[in-house]
N, C-alpha and C positions, 0 to 999 in steps of 0.2 A: 359389758356397755355401748362397745359399739354399735349390737343391732340392738340393744336398745332404743339409741340415744335416731337411729337412722331411720326406723319400725314407724313411728308415730309419722313422721315429714312423710314418707309415702302415703300413710293412709290419708294424712292430711291433705297431699295434693291430687291424691285418688278423688277424695270429696269433694274438691274444688269442682274438676273436672266435671265430676258426676254432675252435679248441679250447677255448671254452665249449659251440659248439654240439654242438661229438663228444662231450663231455662228456655235455652233455644227451640223448643220440640213443642214446647206452650206456646211460643209466639209466633213459631210457625203460619200455622191455621190462620191467625189473626190478621198477617200479610197477606194470605191469599182475598182474591177480590170474588167476593159470591155476586152476582145476579140476577135481577128479576125482571119480567115485563116492565114493572115503575121506573129505572134504571133509564129506560129512555123515555125523555119524558122534553118538550118544546120542539123547537124548533134546529134545523142544520142546512145547510148549504152545499152542495157535492157538485164533483167532477169526475165524468168517468170518459172512458174510450178503452178503444181496441178494434173487434171487425167480427161484423155479422156472416155469414156462412150461410151455403144453399140449403141445409139441412133447417136451418130457421124456418122455411118454407115463405120467406117474404118474394115480393118479387123481384125481378133481377137488377133494377134502377136501386134496389133498395138493400142491395146484397156487397158487401165489403166495408170499407173505414166507418168507423161510425165514434160520434163525440157528441156529450150530449154536459150539460148543465141545468140547475136546478135548486130546489128547494124541496126538504122534507118535513114533516109537522107528525110527531108520535105525541100521542095522546097520554103514556103511560098503563095503559092498560090493554097494550094489542090489537093496537086498531093506528096507520097513518093516513097521508094524503101525500101525493108528491105532485109537483109541479114541476114540468120539463120543457127545453125547447131541445130539441134536439137532430144530430146531421147523422142522416145515412148514404155514405157515400155517394157527398156532396149531395143529398135533395134532402131538404129542412124539414123538419115537425114541428108543429106544435107553435106555441106555449101549448101542452096540453095538460091535464089533472085527471090523476084517478086515488083510487082508494084501496085502500089492502089492508091484510090483520101480517103478526109477526109472532113472534112466541123466544125469548130470551131463556139462553141455558144458564145454570149456576157459573159455566166459567166463563160467562158473557160472551159467547159467539150463540148467534140468533138464526135463523129462517125466517124470513117474509114470501108474500105474495102477493102479487097487485091484483088489482080488479082483472086487469085485460092477460090475467097468464102468465108472468113475469113472475120468474124467481131471483130471490139472492140468498146468499149465506154470509153471512158477515162477523167482525168480532167487533166489540167494544173495548175503544182504548184510551190511554191518555185521562183519567179518572174522568169518565164517562162523557168527555169531550171532543172525542173524533172516533170515527165508523172504517174502519177498511172491507170494503166492499167486495165483492165476485157477485156476476152474473150465473148463475145455474141454470137460466133457459137450455134446451138442448138447442143447438147453433150457433150457439156466441161464445168470442173470447173476449170479455168485457170486467176490468176489473174500473172501481175508483174508490175517493178518500172523501168524507164525509163530517164538519167541521160544527160542531153547536155554535150557535150564535149568541153571543156574548150578551148579560143585559144593558140595555140602554142605556148611556149615563144620564139621570136628571137632575143633573145637578145646571142652574140657570146660568153658567160661564160655560157651559159645553153646548156645543150646534144642536139640533135635532139630529138625529142617525136619521140614515138614508136619507141624505141632501146632497145636492149638489154641496154646499155649503161644507157641510159634514166632511164630505169625501175630497175636499180640496185640499192638493198638496201632493208630493210626490211619491213617484212608487217604482221598484223595479218588477219584469217580469218574465215569464219563461211562457214558448209556446211548444205546442207536439202535437202533431196529426199529420193530415195530408190537406195538399192544394193543387187546386191546375184550371186549366179551363172553366168558364167562362171568365173568371173574377181572375186569374192568372194568366192573359192574353196568352196564347201557346204554349204552353206547359201543358205534358199532359201532369195527370191525374198520379201526384207523387208524396214521398214523404216529406215533410215539413218540420222545422225548426227555428224557433228565435227566443233572443234575448234582448232586452231593454230597458230602458227609464222611458213614463208619462208624469208629463206634468199637470195635473188637471185644474184651471181654477179654477175659483169661488164663482168668475162670471160664464159659467160653462163651454170655455173653450180649452182645450189642448194642446200637448206637443207632445210631441214623441219623438224616441231616439232609437232605432229598431239594427238587426241584425240578422240575416236569416241564415239557412242552409236549407235550398229548395232542390229536394232530389239530388243530394251530392254537391251541387254547387254553389259556392257563400257568395254572398253577397260582396259584391269590390269595397262597398266603402260603407260605414253605419248611413241607412236610410232616415233622414229627417221629417215627419211626417205629421199633419197637422188637422185639425175637426175641432167635431161642437158635440159634446156629451147631457145629454138628460137623465132625471131619475123622475121613478115611476114607483111605487108601493115595494121599495127596494129591490128595485130593478133598471141598472145605470145601463142605458146605450151609450155605445159610442159611434159616429157616426164620422166615417174620412173624408176628409177634402178630395181624396182620387178619388171614394168608390166604395173603399171598405166598409162592414159595419159590422161590431160588436155587442150581443145582449151578457152585460153582466149580473150576476146576484150574490148581492153583498152583505158579508159574513156582518163585518161589524166595521168602525172607522178604519182597522190598519191593512184591510184583505179581504179582493173580490174575485171571484170565479164565473172568468165567460167562454161564450163559444161562442164561435164566429157561424153569421147567418145569410151568408152570402153563397150563392149556389156553386157546386163545384170546390167545397171547402167540409172537410172534420175539423174542425183544430179546435182544441180548449188553451187559454188562456187563466196562468193564476199569476197575480199582481197584489203586490205586497206591499206595506209602506216602508218608505226608506227610513 
């Protein structure tokens, strides 16, 4: 009686476990993402930084720290258009527009090549809303992130996207790159990082509170900065009263990717609404 009583329980448990594993096994493939060229469709805003090396073959003044920001349009059929502003060791290039082709693999990785010969490998993440990018051109150590532009809110109660009014508000920002003379008089071209807040008003003025580390020297106090902003074709420009200049690509009402456009800088800034 003992064995007759226990045996059905064992069999029942085994059958339950087998059923659970069968369900899990059948569900596993469905949870995996499968991507195609159509997975990349629409507008993305990107920021990238790193270094260019002599092996790239650029003239010496363009070899060194690199920073870039801009936008890319994917057509879903293997073609893209890239618009970028880039700083090569403090020498600004652009805005420049190039076209290219891309091929997406089933595992959501992809390769692409621009018409100027630059190549990339990347991975589509974030439910196809984010791209993690490595430039694979020989002589570069450059990586970046691109994020999909969200659809504009067509509600009459919302301000139009890509305007001073829709961008107005308070943001936190993080800066990373290199800077030196002549933008920072007397300073060698060296690593720079910063953090702070910026308040952009609907009248086009802005105030900023920033603290930086410049080649390891920390600003002794938070710097108050002011200036004016303007928007054209989803590009937001910041012109500081002390002479700094930044150009940002608006992702949406909550996030902007900037690159500094002053000589002697290779600096990216990412700003998010508070």
